N, C-alpha and C positions, 0 to 999 in steps of 0.2 A: 504495499500500500505505498509504504512510502516512498518508493523507488517510483511507484506512478505518479506521484505527487510532485515529484523534483521533476520527471519526465514533462508535464503536463506545464509545471511552472515555465520549463526553458523553452518549449516551444511557444507559451505566449509570450514570453521575451523577443524571442526573433520572430513573432507577427507582429510585436508593435515596438519600431525601432522609435525611439526619443527624436521627433526633428529637430533640427538647430535652429527653425525660428518659426513662427506661427505661420509663414506663407507658404512653407514646402507643402506638396500635397496633402488633400485633405483624406484620401483613402489608403487606411494605415495597410490592408492585405495588399495595395497595389505595389505600396511603398517597400513592404517584405520581401516580396517577389521579387522586385528588383534588386534589393540589398543582397538575398542569397545570391542571385548569380554576379554580384561584385564583391562577394566573397572573397575568392583567391587574390582578387587585385588588391583588396584592403588591407588582407592580412601580409601582404606582401610589402604594406607601405608601416606596418608595427615597427616598434624601434628594436633594435638587436639588444641582447642584454647589458654587453661592453660600453655601449651608445647610451642607454638611458643611465649608466653606471659613472660615465664620463661629463656628461652635461651637469648632472647634479651637483657629482661632486665639483667641477671645475667652476660652476655658478658659486657655489657655496665659498670655495678656495677663494676667487676672484673678490667676491664682497668682505671676504673678513682681512682680506690683503687690505683693501681699501679703510676698512673701518683702522688697522695697526697703522697705516702711513697717515691717517688723520690723527689718531692720537697721539704720534709721534712729534708733530708738526707743531711743536709749541708755539713760534712765534713765524705767521705768513709774512707779516709786516709790522713796523711799529712807528709809532706817530713821532718818537725821537725825544719827548718832551719829558718821560722817564727815563733817569740814570740807574739801570739794573746792578751797574758797578757801585756806584755809590752806597745803595742799598746792600749788597752783599757785604760790605766792609762793616755796615751796622749789625748786621746779622753776625759774620766773625766776634765781633766783640762782644755781644749779648751773651753767645753761647760760649764765648771763652770761660766763662768763670763756673761752668758747669751747672749743675741741677739748680733750680732757683725755687723753692717750697717757700709758702705764705710762712712769713716768721722769721725766716734764715736770713744772716747778712747780706748772702748772695742775690737776693730778692729784694730786702725792704733799702738795702744802701747802694752796695754794688752798682744793682742795673739802674735803680730809680737815679741815681746821680748819675750815672752815662746817660741816661736817657734825658733829663734834663739839660745839660752842659750841651747836648747835640740840640735840643730846640734852642736855648738862650742861643748858641752860635746862630741857627737860622734866624731867629729874632734881631741879630746884630746885623746880619747881612741884607736886612730888607726894611729897614727905617725910615728910608727916603723911599720906597714901595706906597701905591693906595691900600695896603693894608695893614692891619694891627696885628699882633699877637698878645695875649692874656694868659697865664698860665697859672693853675691852681692845683696843688699836691691835697687832695682828701683823704682822710684817714676815718672812713664812717663804721659806725656799730649798728647793728640791727639782727632781726633774725626773721624768717619767712620759712612758710610748710608749702612744700609741692609734694607731686603723686610721682614724681620721676623715682626708676626703681623700687617701686612696690608701696612709697609713700614714705616721706621722712621730715625732720625740722632741721634746717641750718640756722645756728647761730656764728656771727661774726664780729670780731671786736678790733676795731683799728688797721682795718687792712687797707690797703695804698690804692691810689688811685692818682694818676697825673692825668688831668684835664686842661687841653688846651685850645683856646677859643681863636680860630682865624675871623675874621669880619673885614668889612670894608672899612675906612677911618669914616664914614659917615654913621658907622654903628649898622648892625641887621637886628631885626624883629626875629627872623623864622632861621633855623640852623639845620644842617644836615647833622648826623652823628657816625663817626665811623669808630669801629669798636676793634682792638684786638686785646690780648693780654698777655703778657710779659714773663709770667710765673711758668713753672713747670711740674711736672709729678717727680716725686724721689726715683732719684736713679736714672733719670735721661736730662741730658741737655736741653731739651724740646726747640731743637731748631725748626721743625715744622709747624709744630703745636706750643710756642706759636709766636716764637720770635720772628721768624719770616715775617710774619703779617705786619707787625711792630717795626721791623725794617722797611717795609713797604711803604707802611704808613708816614714814616719819619720822610721819606723822600716824595713822597706824595705832598706832604705839607711844605717841601722846600718847594717844588713846582709850583705850587698853587699861589703862596706869598709873594714868588718874584713875577707872576701875570702882570703886564701893565695894564691891562681892564680888568676894574674894580669887578669884584664879585657882586653878584646881586641878593645873595644872601648869605649867612658865615656856613661854616663847618666848626665843628665841636669833634677834634680828634682825642679819643678816651685809649690812655693806655693802661689798661686794668690788671691790677699786681693780687688777683684771686679769684681766677674762673676754674683751675683745676678743683678748688676745693668747693665743687659744685655751684657753681654760679654768682659766687656771695659779692663779688667787688663791683658786677654791672647792676647788681639791687641796691647795692649803696649808695651808687651814682641816680638811678633813675628815680629810687624812691627817695634821696634826701639832697641832692646837689642842687641848688635855685636855678643853674644853668639847664636843668633837665627840661624844666616848664617851658623853654624855648624850642627843643626837639622835636621837629614834624615828620623826620624819618631817617633810619639809620641804615648804616652799610654795616655786615658783622662778617670779621674775617676769621674763619677757624680752619681745622686740619681734622681728616680723618685719615690720614695718612702722610706720605712723606713725596713731596717734590710733584711732577707731572703738572695737569691742568689742573685750574681751579672752577669748581662745578657749582652751579646756581642750585644750593640745596633746598631751600625754600623762599616763598616772596611773601607778601601780605602781612597779616590778613584781608583777604580783600585787596583793594588799594591796585587796581588793573595799573594806575600810572605809573606805577614804579618797574613794572616788567616793562610798559612801553619805553621807559628812560631807557632800559639796560638794552634792547633790544635795538635802540636808536645809538646809542653812543659806544656800546662796550667792540673793543675792537677785533679782539678774539673770542665771540662769545661762545659758551657750552653751558648748555643748561636743558632741563627736560621737566615740565611739568609730573611725567612720571615718577620721577626722584621725590618731589616735594610729596605728593599724594602717599609715597610710602613710607616715607620719612616722618611724615606727623601721623601716621596711621599706629605708631608705636614698635612697627615691627623692627626696626635699628634700636636696639639698646644705648641710646645715645641723646645727650642734648646739649644744647649750645646758649651764649648770651643772648642768642634769636628770642627764645621763651621768656626771659626776664623783661627783654623792651616790650616783646608782646603783651604779657600777662601784666604785668606790674605799672608800666609805663602805658601800655594802651596806645603804642605806635607802630604803625608799619614799618617794616626792611626788609634788606635782602640779606641771605644767608647764602656766603661763598664757602667751600672748603676743598682743599686738597685733599684728593681721595685715593691715589694710587700708592701702591707697594707699603698698604696698613699694616703688613707683617710686623713693622719695624718701627709701628707708630708706638710710643710711651714706651721705650726700651732706649737701650744706650744706645744702638745704634741711629738714634735722630738726632744724627749730626749735620754740621751745615755744609761739608763737603757732597753729602748726597740730595743737596737740593741745586738742582741745574740751574744757572745763570738767566736760559731762557723762561724757566719758570717763573723766575722772583720779575725777568719783564713783560711775560703776557699778563702777572695777575696787577703790577704796576700800572701797564697800561690802561687794564678795563678799569680798575678801581678810579684812576685818575681822571679817564674819561666821564664815568658815569658820576662822580662827583660835580666835576665840570657842568655837565649837561642837567643835573638837577639843582644845582644853586643857581643857574642862571633861568630857572624854568620858573613859570608861572604856576604850575600844580603845587609847588614845594610852599608858595606863600598861603594858598586857600586849598588846600588837601580835602578839604570836607566836602567840596564839590566831586571830586574825582574818588569817593572812597568805596563806592559801592561796586560790585561784581568781582568777579574773578577771570585769568586770563587762561588761555590753553598756548602753551608755550612749548619751542624743541628747536631744537637747531639739527642742521643737515650737515654732518661731517665738521662741525665748527667752522664752516664758511657763512652761513648764513642762520638767521632765528627767523622760524616763523613764529608770530603771535597774532592772535585773534581775540575780542573779546569770548567768555563763556558762553553767552545767550546766542553769538552768531556759530557757534562750536556745537549747539544743540541743533541750529536750525540745518546747519551743514550735515551733520550726522543722521537725522532724520530723514533729509532730502535722501542720502546716499541710502538709506533704508526702504525707503518707497521705491528709489530705483531698483533696489535688488528683490524685492516684491512684486514688482511689474515684471522684472525679467524672468522671474520662476512662475509668476502667476501667468505669465502669457501660453507657458508647457502645460500648465495646470490645467488650462482653460480648451485644450486641443478637443475636436471633435472625436465621436466614435468611441469613445472609453478608451483613448489613448492617454486623455489626460489624467483620468482618474488612476489607469494605472502607473503615471509618471508619479504622483502625487504617493501613493503606495510604497512603491520604489524607494522614492526619495526622504521616505519614513525609515523604509529597513535600512537604505543605507546609512543615515544618520546615526540610528542603534547602532550598528556596522562599528561606527567612526566610534562613537562614544564608548561603545563595550571593548573596541583595542585599546582605547586610553586607561581605561579602569584596569584592565588586564596588564596591560604595559605597567603602569604605577606600581600596581603588586608586585609582579616580577622581579622590579629593579629594586624594589623597597625589601623583597626577599634576599635577594642578593647583597644587599646592603647589610641587613640583619646579620648574614652568615659572615660577611668581612669584619663585622663587630665582634660577632661570638668567637673568631680566628683571633683576637687580638689585635688586629691590624686596623684600626681606626686611624684615621686621617693621614694613611697611606699618601693621599695627594696633595699634602700640606707645601713639599715641595716639589712634586713633580704634580701639577695639576693635570697634564694631559693625560697621565694614568685613569683619572676619574672619566675623563672624557671619555676613553677607550673602552674602559671596562663598563660603566653606567650605560654611555652612549650607543655602545655596542647591542648592549643586550635592550634597550631601550627602541632602537631603530630596528634590529632583527625582531622583534617580537612585533611591532607593527607591521612590517613588511611580510611576517608568517601569516600573520591574521588575514590580511587582506589577500596573499595569495590562496590561501585556502577556501575564502571566499567565493575566490575568482574560477578556481577550479573547481570546486564542492558544489557551493550553493546555486550560484550563476551557470556551470555547465558550458554549454555550448553557445550564450549569450555573445554577441561581436564586442571586441575589446574595446573600437570606439565610442560604442555607447555606452559601455559601463566608465570608460574614463570620463566620459562629458557628464555621465550620471555624479561621480565623486567630485568632480570637480564641483559643480552644484551643490552640492553636500558640504562641502567646505564653505563656501559661498554663503550658504544658509547657516551653518555655526558661527563664525564671524558676525554675520550679519546680528543674531540674537545675541551674541557678547557684545557687538556695538549699543545696540537697545538696551540692554540689562544696566550698564555705565552710563549712559545718558539718562536714563531714570533714576539711577540714583545720584546725577548732579554730578560725575566725576570727569574732572577733565582730560584725565588718561584715555577716555572714551576715543580720542582721537587716532590712536593704535589701532583699534580694531576698523576705525572709519579709512586708515590707509589700506589696511588689510582685505576690505571688500572693495572700494573705488579703483583702486590701480588693476588688481585683477579681472576686475568685472570690466573696464573700458577695454583691457587689452583681450577678453575672449570675446566681446561682442566684436570687435575689429579682426580678430582672426578666424571666426564664426565661419564665413564661406569658404575660406582657404583651409579648413581642417576637415568640412564636409566632403569637399572635393577630393582632396589628395590626402587625408587621414594623417598619419602621425608621421610626417614626415621630418627630415632633420631639420628643414628652414623652418616648420612650424614648430618645431621644437625651441631651437633657438630664439624665436621672437616671442613666445609664450613666457619663457624665465626672462627674456629683456622686459615684461610688463610686469613682472615680481620684482625689480631689482631695485625700486627706490623702497616702498615698503619693506623688502628684506635688508636694506643695508640698514635702516634705522632699526628693525627689530634687532639684528645682530650688536648694532652698539648697544642697545639697551641690555642685553643678555651679556655683553662684556661689563656692563658698570654692574649689572646686579651681583657677578660673580668677584669683581674688584673689590666689592664692598664685603660681601657676606661672608667670601673664605678666609679673609684676616681673624672676623670677627668670630668665627668658629676658633679660632686660638686662643680667646679670650674671652668664651661664653660659659667658662664653668664644666662642670664633673657633670652636671644634671642633663645636658641636652646633647643628644647622639648625633654629632656630626655626619656620620654616612647616611644616615635619614636625610638631612636637611640637603645635602648635597645630591644624593641621590633624588630626591622631590627636584631639586632646581634644574639638574641634567635630564632629565624626564621630561618636565613642563617646558623646557628649551626646543629637547627635541619632537615633543608635540607641537609646537608650533611652528618649528622649521618644517615638519612634514606636513601641513597640514595641504597646502596645493602640491606639494611633490608627490600626492599618494597618486595623483594623476598618471606618472608615470610607469606605475608599478600594474595598470590596466593597460597601457600602450605598449610595454614591455613583452614580447615573445615566452622571456622564462625569467624566473627570480632566482632560479636553483644556485648559481653560482654566489650571485649575491650574498644569499641566507648562507651558504657556504662560507664564504669569505668571513662575515661578522661572526657567525658563531666560531671560527677560529681565531679572530682576534678576542671573544671575549673568553675563550677557554686559555688563551695564553695567558691575556692579564690576570685572569683569576690566579692561575697558577703561577704566576711571578709573586702579586698580592699576597699570597698564602704563606709562600718562602721568605716573606720579608726581605723583598729586595728593593722597596720601595720605603726607604727609612723617612719616617714626617719629618726630621729637622735638618738643620741645615747652619753651617756657620761660616759660610763662604762669603765673601766682603763684597762681591758684586751684587749679591742677595741674598743675606742673610733670613733664614725663616727660624726663627729661636722659641725653645719651648718656654714659657712662661711661667713663673713659680713666684708665689710669695713666701718668706719666711720670717717668721718674727721670732726674736729671743723675747718671752716675757715670763712674765713673773705673776701669778696668779693668788689672790687673798680673798680668802671668803670669810665674812665676819656673822657672826649669830646675829639675835634678835636686839641683846644688851651691847653690843658693839664688841665684843670679846672675838676671836681669829679662833673661826672654828677649823681650818685645813690651810694650808699655805702648798703650792707646787711651784716647780719651776720649769721651762723647756723650750724648746725648738718648734715653735706651731709651724706646720706647712700647708700650704695649700696649692695645689694644682690648677690653674687656671684653664686646664682643656679637659677633653674628657677623658684622654689616657693615663691622667692619675700620674703613678710613681713608675710605672711599669718599666719605662726607658731608663728613668733613674737609676732604678735600685742596683744594676748591673756595676754602677761606678759608684754608689754610697749605700753598701748592703744593709746599713742600718735603716734606712729609711727603707720599711717595708710594711707588709701589713699587719706585721705583729706589734706596730706602735699606731695601726689605725686607730682613731676615738671617733665617737658616736657625738651627734649633738645630744647634749643635756637639755631635754624639753623644760624641763623646772625651773631652769638657770637664765636670766634675762640673756637673750643672742647665746643661746646655745652653752653660755659660760666661758666663750673666747672672745677676745678683743678684736671685733671685726670694725674695721677702718671705715668701711662704707656698708650700709644695709643691703649686701647681696649672696645672705646666708642659704636663700631659695636655691641661687645656682651653683653654690660651691658646699655640697653637703659631705665630699670627702676629705678628711684631714687626717693629718699624721701629726703626731705629739712627741718629740723624743726629749728624755729628761735630760735637763742640763744644769749647770750650777744658778743660783739666784741673780738677775741684774740688780745693779747698784747706778742707778743714775746720779751725776752731780749735782742735777735739780728734779730731786723727785718729787711727786703728785703730793698736796697738800690739800685735804679734803675735810670738812667739818658738816655736820647741823649744827645752824645758829639759832633756828627757832621752832617749835611744834607746838601747834595751838589749836584748838577747836574754835570754829565759827560759829557765828549766830545762826546760820543757815544748816548747819548740822556735818558740815565738812571738817576735816582735818586740813592745814594750811603747815606745809613744810619748806623752811628756806633754807638755802643751801651757799655754802663758798668754795669754790676749789681754786686751785693754783698750780699751774701746772707747763706742760712744753705748750707748742703752738696749735698741734693738733689732739684735739679728745674727742671721745664719743660715750654719750651718755645714754645707757636704755633703762627703760622704765618695763615692769612686768606687774601689774595691778594683780592680787590673788585672787583665788573665787569668793565671790560676795562682799569684792570692792570696784569702785568706778574712779578713774581719772575724771576730772570734769572741767578743771583749768590749769592754766600754767601761766608763765610768765616770756613764752616764745610766741612767734607768731602774729596771731590775731587773736591768741588767749585760746582756742577750739585745738586739745589736743588731736593730733592725726596717728593713726597708727598705721602700721605696714601690714604687708600682707597676712601675718600671722599673727596678727594681734596685740605686737608689741609698739612698743615707742624707741624711735631712735632719732636722737638728737646730734648733730656733727658740730662739733666747735672748731674755731681756729682765731688765731690773733694775730695780729703786726708786732712790732716793738711795744717796749714799754708800756705793755695793756695792764688794766689792774685786775686783782682777782675776779673770776666769774660767778657774778652771783645769780640763783635763778631759786624759783620758787614753782610749787605746785600743791593743788588740791585735791586730796582723795576723796571720794562719798561711801562710808561703809554702808551698805545697803541693809546688812542683816546683822547688826553686832553680834550675835551670839555667834555668827561663823567666822568673822572675823578676828575675835578675839582668842586667835591661837597662837601656838607658838611660833609660826610662822610669819604674822602681823600681817599687814594689809598689801604690802607693794615690797616689792624687791628691785634694788637700784643698784645698777652699776656703772663703773665709772673707767674708762681703758684711756691710758695715755699713750699716745704715739710719739717717737721721739724721732723724728725726719733727717733734721740736721745737726751741725755742731758735732762736739764729743760722745755725748749720750745715744747717737746712733749707731755705736758700735759695741762688739763685747768680743773678747779672744774666743769663746765658743761659736759664735756666729761667724766671724772673720774664717775659723778652723773652717764651718762647714761650707762656706763659699767656695773655698779655694778647691773643695771635692766636685763640686758639680763639673759636668762635661762642657765644652765650649761652646758647644750647639745651645745649649739652656741660659736663660735668662733670669736669674734669681733675685728680684728686687725685695731687698731687706732691709730691716730696721729694728730697734729697740721697742717693745711697749710693754707696760703693766695692765694690769687690772684688777679691780676691788670691787667687790660683791657687798650690798648691804641689805639688811631686811629692816622695816619700821612697821 
């Protein structure tokens, strides 16, 4: 019975040949007879298997080469107004002092003095010009709560801002803000993050102040000294500095990588005139609204000062950042020599041009008139930026969707049941394609799970091509296999040309559905499926007669691919951006996120997107036997090589290091009872791996770091009982604790309870004082039966993290007084809270990132044992836990 149904189905498909347009013959039977007679001729015009592979592979390789050439061409032309050589000298000088953590003399004195000296020289050189420069060194104190990294509160005291006001001597009422930060994370010279941006800003200031034509508006250059402490200095400026009231928009310079091109991460919110300014002025455009929507979705675990200015200052801006080579971001390898002078030149050209445009514009003076609406924007190979309002994009998207429905609808409306059969086959084909995607993803994820279970995670970290070969061959092979089986078993003797035409329509319809879905959700990224519909559809219509008459000739195939060139080259560029950002992030995303699953998913997604219109060739090719054999061979070979451990994840190659990141703290923990006495105390080296492989590659070099010293999170203690520097314990659950002698900082933490009293509204208010190093972390964990109701941080409303605990990050500059804070706790049921455990556990951790206290002999001894390909970021800390 099943065989009979298949035979009848095959005959039915042969009897209805899908017309290429609505005007071709209205008699389905007559058309079928003609096509049967032409079958040998048409079959002769099918593509040879080798020709299909060469066409598709050559097309992809050619576009990929164009993308790479575009990415390597940092500076095509230069305005000549920005001097990158002078900016590089600033960069070399700033990074020469080494790491610049908040509160250290390197950050608060050496770097600040250098910046002030350079600004003073610029001012002295320009006294006769039409502009004036005012300098103000701000040292703000404040606090705020933010939901970044699961939610936490930040408190800062006397951090440093250097604000420079450039304006015409007639004074200005409206200002642009240009922001960079000169502090760095511990153990990194911070060349790209963010010394290069401050160097660029110094030279942009020099260029603007020496313009002969007075600016219409002013510019405030903010060199902020506490960004790595989670955006503290920018908050201090925008909420407390008197100049902040005159800021109408801002440009933020950041980094998520080292060198290369700076990309527009995000703009707005809304304020399309800022995007238009970038489009008109940028000398070397590099932007895409896709990146903005991905970044703002929270998928990328990072944030910049952009958020502070947007949320606390309510001003719009442009966020730019270097993204290439994120493998060495926040490591000792982030040095000035790794930043090409052309990278500095292009960043300076762009920022100078955009600032000049904005400070001479009418929009900056009254931006409220231009505040509403979003923009669709993207660049093509860095040569030109396409930008148009989101409302126009919606109209364009729906027009393209309507055109697609008309194209498909004409076929659906063909007479004598031909249209009905076409609708049915279109639905069957769509289900087959979606099924192939699901099966392919499932297959590749199983391979990723197998690699993980073999202990070969992150084999691609240094050899990314290996992941493309392994997961890509599995994905492509599975898709080709499913369509080959469908072609030979399901469709039987149906002519290949009609099947190829059908599956082109299937791809077109599915992309159109994506287009409509994204447009309805008001996502500007809908321009991507719009391109993947309009260009293939236009090419198909133009080639329709050629295909009908001559079949799958080589000329037709080349012309067909040319019609895909524009959307595919942009898709491949976006794929490059995704992998350029996410691959390095997986090296610092903690021990809980399996990187193989993420990479396998991304490779499969890229394969599905790129293969959408290439499935056309599976049905045009006479055979796919050799293709499947080749893909299978590549997959088996790569799986064997990966399982044998040939691809080591990390590298110390100076031309492109791929270090393994590890946090090591030499810490002493002291646990106090309810009466204040010391219950217990221990000391050790607390070790965290920042990637999924844990310590498996470190153990052969340092045998004592193995699973025998693994320690679990103690859920009954604040933040697991460990001195977390940032609220990221949900990412790093695997901990190693190696016993070591007690630490003895020369400036130990001083902590005391100043007062404890019951309020008239039934709460208990406690006031504390702490004096310690420049970085401290406060953890609060209310016990059962008690609620934290208010405190002295942020807006006064306690904000807890994902685990229900409270994390307060504290830092201070030089000469800061003791840190005083208070909180109120509500005992909901006194009978429950009056126990030996008290109402709340409080822990205070002190982190010594600079000075002599940051080192200890056990710590230094352990650091020497790490292999060259590892980057252990180390410091000394203490942890004190109290109950009240």
